[in-house]
N, C-alpha and C positions, 0 to 999 in steps of 0.2 A: 685846352683845345675847344673851339666853339662847337656848337651842335650841328653845324652844317658847313660844307665847303662847296661853293657853287651850288649846283642842284643835287648835291649828294648829302644825304642825312647821315651823320656819324652815329653808328650803333655802339661800337666799343673799340678799345685799343687792342691790337693784336701783338705788336712788338715794336722793335726798333732795329735799324741797320745803318749801314754807312751812308745811305741816301737820306735818312731821316726816320721819322716815326711812321708806323703802319697802323691803319685803322680799317675795321670792317664797316662798310657804309651801304646805304640804299640809294640807288639811282632813282630819283623821284620822277624822272621823265619816262624811263623805259621799264621801271619796276623790277630791276635786277639787283642782286647783291654784288658788290664790288669790293676790292681792296684799294684803299687810298694810301698812297705814299706821299707824305708831305715833305718837301725838300728841306734838307738841312739849311740853316740860315746862311752858312758860308757859301752855299751854292746858289740859293734863291736871291741873295743880295748882290751877287757878282754877275753883271749882265753877260759877260763873255762866257763864264762857266755855265750859266743857266742856258744860254743859247746852244752851247756845245752839248749839254745834257739833253736838251729837247731834240736836237738833231739825232742823237743816238736812239732816243725813245721813239721818234717817228720811223726810223729804220726798223726797229724791232716791231712796231705796230703793223708793218707790212706782212709779218709772218702770220700764217693761218694754218695751224696744225693742231689736231686733237691732243697732242702731248706737249703743247707749249701754252703757258699762261701769258696771253698777249696784253700789252698796255692798250687802253682805249684813247685817252686824251689827257691833257694837263698843261698847266702853266707853271705855278709854284707848287703844284702837286701833280701826281700821276694817278689815274684811275685804272686799276688792273682788274682782270677777271679774278673773282674770289674763288679759290680752290679749297674746298673742304677736304679733310683727311689728315694723315700723319706724314711727317717727313720720312724719307727713306732711311735716314739715320736712325729714327725711332723704330722703324720696322725691322731693321737689321739687329739692332740692340746688342751688338757684340757676339751674335750667334750666326752660324751658317744658315742660309735660307734653303728651302727646297730647290734643287738645281733647276728643275723645270720652270719654277716660278721666277727664279733669278734671271734665267735666259729670256723669258717672256718680257720682263721689265726692261732688260738691256736692249731688246729689239725695239721696244717703243721709244726708248731714249735715242737710240741710233737713228730711227726714222725721223725723229724731231730734228736731230743734228743735220741730217741729210737735207731736210727742207731749208734749214737755216743756211747751209752751205750754198744752196741754189740761189739764195738772196745775198750771198757774200757776207754773212754775219757769223762771227765766231763768238761763242759764249765766254770762254776764257776762265770760267769759274764753276765747272761741273763738279759737283760733290753731293753726297746724300742729303746734306742740309738744304740744298737748293732744289730738291726734287720732292714733290708731294705725291703720295700714293692715295688716290681717292677711295671712298668707300666701295666703289665698284672694282677696285684693283687696278686702275689705270695710272700710269706715271704722268706727271705734269712738271715741266721744267720751269722754274721761276727765274726772273731777272735776266731774260735773254737780251743780249746785246748791251747790257748795262754794267758789265763787270768793272769797267773803269771807274764806276761811281759807287760800287758796293764795298762793304767792309772786307769781303773775301778777295775782291780784286786788289784792294790796297794791301792786304796781307801778303798776297803773292808777290807783288812788286817789292814790298819791304824785304821778304825772304830772299829774293833775287839779289837785292843790294847787299844784304847781310852775307850771302854766300861769296860775293865779290870782295867784301871787306870783312873777314871773319872776326875781327876785333869788335865789331858792333853787334855780333850775334846775341840773341836773347834766349834765355832758358825757356821762356814761355812760347809755345808753338801754337799758333792759330790752327784750327782743324783743317782749314782749306789748304794749308801749305802741303799737307800729305798727299794732295791730289794734283799737285803741279806737274807739268811736263818738264823734261830736261831743258827744252828751249826757253821755257818761262824761268826756270831756275838760273839759267845763264844770262837772262836779260836779252835774249835774241828775238828776232821777228817771229811771230806765231801765225799759224793758219788753222784750217779746220782740223788738221791732224793733231793739234794740241788738245782739242776736245776729245778726240779718239783715245789719246793716252789717258786722260782723266777718266773717261768712261771705262777703260781697261782696269784702272784701280778700283773704281766703284764695283765693277763686275767681280773682281778678285775678292773684294770685301763681302759681297753678297754670297759668294760661294763658300768662303772660308770663315767669315766672321772676324777676319784680321786684315791688317794693311800689309802690302808687300814691302813697304819701306818704312823704317822707323829711325828715330834719332832723338838725342837728348835735348836738342835745341833746333831752332829754325835753320841755322847754318849746317849743322850735322845732317839734318834731314834732307836739305837741298842737295848736299854733296852725295848722299845715298841715292837720291833720284837720278843724279847725273852719272854716277860711277858704278853703282852696284847692280848686278844682274837680278832681275826679279825672280823669286822662286816659283816653281810650278805650283798651281793650285792644289794638285793631288798630293804634293809633298806636305801640305798643311792639313788637308782634309782628304784622307785616303779613300773615303767612300764615294768620291766624285768619279764620273766617267772620264776615262783617259783623254777623250777627244777635246775636253775643255782646255787642256794645257796649251795646245798649239794656237787656239784662238786667242786666249788671254795673253800669252807671251808675245804674239805678233802685235797685238794692240799696245803692249808695253815695250816695244822695241825702242831703243835709244835713238837710233837713226830714223829720220823722217822717211827716208827712202825704203826702209825695211818695215815700216808700219803700214797698216791698211791705208790704201790710197784715198778712201772715202768712207764716210759712215754707212753709205748704202751697201758697200761691199762687206763691211762688218756685219750689218743686219742680215744680209743674205746668208753668210756662213752660220750665224746664230740660228736662223730659221732651219737650215739644213740639219744642224745638230739637234734642234728640237724635234724634227721629224724622225731622226734616228732613235732618239730616246722614246718617242711615242710608239714606234714600231716594236722596240724591245719590250716596252711595258705591255703592249697588246699580245705579243707572242708569249711572254712569260706568264700572263694571267691564266690562259687555258691550261697550260702545263701544271701550274700550281694547283688549279682547281681539280685537275684530274688526279694529282698526287694526293690531294686532301680527301677526295671522295672516290673510293673504289667500290663499285656496286657489288653486292654479294652474289656468288654463283648460285644459281637455282638448279636443283636436280630435275632431269627430264622424266624420271620414273613416274611421277603422278600423272603426267600427260599421257604416257603410254598406257597406264592402267585405265584412265578415263576413256581413251580411244577403244580399248578392248571391251570395256563394259558397253559402250555405245554400239559396237559391232555385234555383241552378243544379243543385246536388246533388239537390234534390227533383224537379226537372224530369227530370233524367237517370234517376233511379230510376223515374219514372212511365213514360217512354218504354221503358226496358228491360223493365219488367213487361209492357207492351203487346206488345212484340216476342216475348217468351217465350210469352205466351198465344196469339198467332197461330201460332207454330211448333208449339205443342202441339196446337192444333186441326187443323193440316194433317197432322200425323203420325198422330193417333189417329182422324181422321174417315174413313169408308169411301170407296173410289174411285167415281167416277161411272160409270154403266152406259149404253151406247149413246148416248154423246154428251150424256147428261143426268145430273143428280145423282140418286143413288138415294134414293128416298123410303122411307117406312116399309114399303109393300107389297112393294117390290123386295127389301128386306133380309129380310123374313119369308120370301119365296120362296126366296131363296138359302140361308137357314139350313135350310129344309125339305129342299132337294135335296142339300145337303151340298157343292154346287159353289161354286167361286169365280167371280165375274163376270169375263167376258173383257173384253179391251181393245176 
């Protein structure tokens, strides 16, 4: 691979897929990091296929949503937004996720699918390997509108053909086949409800760490998807809230008419469930805290003793003040004259004479 494609400087190789090889590159005009998908030779060298591919890419480029990695431009290559992070497949890792976290990611994916539905675009290949969880915890869907050109899209078509002719079934099952809708498995016309079914499987896996449908080969798996009823998530992970069962099972309804009519409706129900779980968490936290910490009872006797002491001191101070006032009056008051108390007239006479009253 050359060191540049157009005005994109190649930094390193990321991987390969059904459309060709993928590189991380630098846009020298806008100074942004992008993902470059160089078209496979069989597509790039066929004018009709190349034009059909570019039409799909232009339709996908019309999407503008924070949870969709959109293509920018391209001729024999496509420049996509480069999304750092882990695939949702790696995040799940075969283990149940925190239910609240799983619901939050499912809401983001459903919102992105809703925007795509408004533009008349069906992804057709929703699976954890096509969803990146960024370092900030946001979901980004890759390859929107390009399933017909990806390895996942081809695998789903092959599995549908294998289900129709069981003798051609293979024991090797591409991961994406497990996320097919019944209509895909039957080779029927698909619409946005196909993506809802696939998202239902992704949500089931996030909540339980397992897939709802399994099979020893592509044919057996496709038949399970078409015929077998999906188990309730709580039957696999008993710690889940019961409310998740109705939402997941409706997303996994075999009949299109019984499935959610739009990704927006699914997102709304998931948001309602998230609000219920948040309320339960908030109401449980204070009760738990109260149970964990019981303040000790304090005796009121010391307070009574303190009040009595203060009252005694106040009384003593009052009596002492009264005694002092009496003593002062006795010391400073004039002595009585002729067996009676001296009045004002007597005091005036004594002062004028300059004599002291006798006993």
